[in-house]
C-alpha positions, 0 to 999 in steps of 0.5 A, a space after each residue: 963548808 957552811 951555808 953561811 960562809 957561802 953566804 958571805 962570799 956572794 954578799 962580798 962579791 955583789 958589793 965588793 966591800 968589807 965594810 957594807 957586806 958585813 953590815 949587811 950580814 949582820 956580822 964584824 969584818 974580822 968574822 967575814 974575812 974568816 968565812 972568805 979565808 975558811 973557804 979559800 982553804 978548803 978550795 985551795 986557792 984564793 978567791 978575793 983580791 983585797 988591797 988598800 984601794 978595791 976588793 975584787 975577785 980572782 979568776 977563780 972566785 968569779 968561776 966559784 961564785 956562779 956555783 956558791 949562788 946556786 948552792 945557796 939557791 938549792 939549799 934554801 929551795 930544798 929546805 922549803 920543800 922539806 918544810 912544806 912536805 913536814 907541814 903537809 903531813 902534819 896536816 893529815 886527817 885520816 877518815 874511814 868510813 862503812 862502805 855502802 851505807 855511811 857516805 851520804 852522811 859523811 860527804 855533807 859533813 867534810 864538805 862543810 869542815 873543809 871550808 872552815 879548815 881549808 889547810 887540813 888534808 883529809 884522806 878517806 878510806 872505805 871498809 867494813 865493820 872489822 876493818 874500821 875497828 882494826 885500823 882505828 884501834 891500830 892508829 892508822 885511821 884518826 876517825 871512823 864512821 860507822 854504826 854505833 854498835 861497831 864500836 860497842 865495848 871498845 873502851 879506848 874509843 870515844 864516839 860522837 852521834 852524827 844521825 839515826 838512819 832507818 831500818 829497811 827492807 830492800 825488794 825490786 820495784 816488781 815486789 808485791 810489798 814494793 808499794 808499801 809504805 812500812 812492813 813487818 817481819 811477818 810480811 817477808 819472813 819466809 822470802 829468800 833473804 840475801 846479805 853480805 858475807 859473815 866475814 865482810 860485815 859480822 856486826 851487821 849480819 849478826 844484828 840483823 839475824 837477832 832482829 829476825 830472831 827476836 820477831 819470832 823468825 829464822 831467815 831463809 839465807 840462800 846466798 851471801 854476797 861480797 859487797 853491798 853493791 852486789 848485794 843491792 845488784 842481786 836484790 834489783 835483779 829479783 834474787 831475793 830481799 835484803 835489810 839494810 839501812 837508810 844510808 844505802 840509798 845513795 848506792 841503791 839501783 833505780 829499780 829497788 825500793 827501801 821500805 822502813 820496817 815497823 818498830 824497829 829502832 833506828 841505827 846510830 851512826 857515829 864517828 869514832 876516834 881513840 881516846 889517846 889520839 894526839 892528832 892536833 887535827 883530830 882535836 879541831 874537828 871534834 871541837 868543830 862538830 860538837 859546835 856544829 851540833 850544838 847549833 843545829 
């Protein structure tokens, strides 16, 4: 039973006039009559009685009218919900960001974007360097905010600079270096160095080790932590020092100090995305980001 047949029956029931019902539905009267006959044939009973003077519903027609009206209502409610769901799914933008180091840069950016594109749903996922690369290359993330070095050598990935952040030494406020404005590797190279487990953040681990070696020192790695958050807590407890970026300041406890490293270039924070990603919301975001960057 087609929805058009039900609409014909309900309209005729409301008007009790074939001419008016047909005009309302933009149908010919024979077509309208055919719709009613097809419903009656399927139900096996008459729904409408018609003579030269009037049109009226049979007792079966009166019963069926309520159900037909509900079926039409349910049909349109269901189609609208499906369309809205489809629209919602089509308006997604999945964004990954580096855990413990980029949230302070990502949040204000997304707050500005949602003001101009409120209908795009932003789904946020944090992760370490390796997790972000896997999700980005696999197409699960449309964008990821991370260090530029994380995406180096990935030919299918395009990146757009967002910010440059200083590389800093992190020490407890009771540390002798806590009052210094800047430090060199010679100032702390012989102290216990704490880091996030290499399996969690290989790119940063390798980068920091290369900094030590290029400055003529080998770090005294005593322990490793499962996350930046626990790493900062260990430093706050006086268990050692560590090297991070200025981006972790918002996650740092109050009793630690972040001191810039002398002669160490800042780390570039970028937003990376696949060149072949066809999500139209990604194109909207990238255009907006370029326009916003050009105005700054």
